[in-house]
C-alpha positions in Angstrom: 111.0 101.6 42.9 108.1 102.5 45.2 109.9 103.8 48.2 108.4 106.4 50.5 110.1 109.7 50.6 111.1 110.6 54.1 110.9 114.2 55.2 114.1 116.1 55.6 115.1 116.5 59.2 116.5 119.9 60.0 119.9 119.8 61.7 119.8 121.7 65.0 122.0 124.6 65.5 124.2 125.1 68.6 121.9 127.8 69.9 118.9 125.4 69.8 120.8 122.6 71.6 122.1 124.6 74.5 119.0 126.5 75.3 116.5 123.6 75.2 115.3 122.2 78.5 112.4 119.8 78.8 110.4 119.7 82.0 108.4 116.5 82.6 105.1 117.3 84.0 102.7 114.4 84.8 99.8 114.2 82.5 96.4 114.9 84.0 94.2 111.9 84.6 91.7 111.2 81.9 89.0 109.8 84.1 88.0 108.9 87.6 90.2 107.1 90.0 89.8 103.3 90.3 90.4 103.4 94.1 86.7 102.9 95.1 86.5 99.8 92.9 89.5 98.1 94.5 87.6 97.1 97.6 84.7 95.7 95.6 86.9 93.7 93.4 88.8 92.3 96.4 85.5 91.4 98.1 84.2 89.5 95.0 87.5 87.6 94.7 87.4 86.6 98.4 83.8 85.5 98.1 84.6 83.5 95.0 87.5 81.7 96.8 85.4 80.9 99.8 82.5 79.6 97.7 84.9 77.4 95.7 86.4 76.0 98.9 82.9 75.2 100.3 82.0 73.5 97.0 85.1 71.4 97.2 84.4 70.5 100.8 80.9 69.4 99.9 82.2 67.3 97.0 84.8 65.6 99.2 82.1 64.9 101.9 79.7 63.4 99.3 82.4 61.1 97.9 83.3 59.9 101.4 79.7 59.3 102.3 79.2 57.3 99.1 82.2 55.2 99.8 81.0 54.5 103.3 77.6 53.5 102.0 79.1 51.1 99.5 81.3 49.5 102.3 78.3 49.2 104.7 76.2 47.7 101.9 78.8 45.1 101.1 79.1 44.3 104.9 75.3 43.9 105.3 75.0 41.8 102.1 77.9 39.6 103.3 76.3 39.1 106.7 72.9 38.1 105.1 74.5 35.4 103.0 76.1 33.6 105.9 
């Protein structure tokens, strides 16, 4: 009932088919190159990884110191009770 009417497609003649050649030319770039930003992005990524690793190392050290403190406290309290 409400169907869109498609435009008529002209049939190509033999002279149009034989003589048509398309050359693919690369399109010009629309803006600046992103090459200067690659180094900055890589530096930020490396700094982020290093800081994350340092934070993890500090957290593991804090947990190990806390466990050592609890063990030492229990040893000192056990020695005082005897």
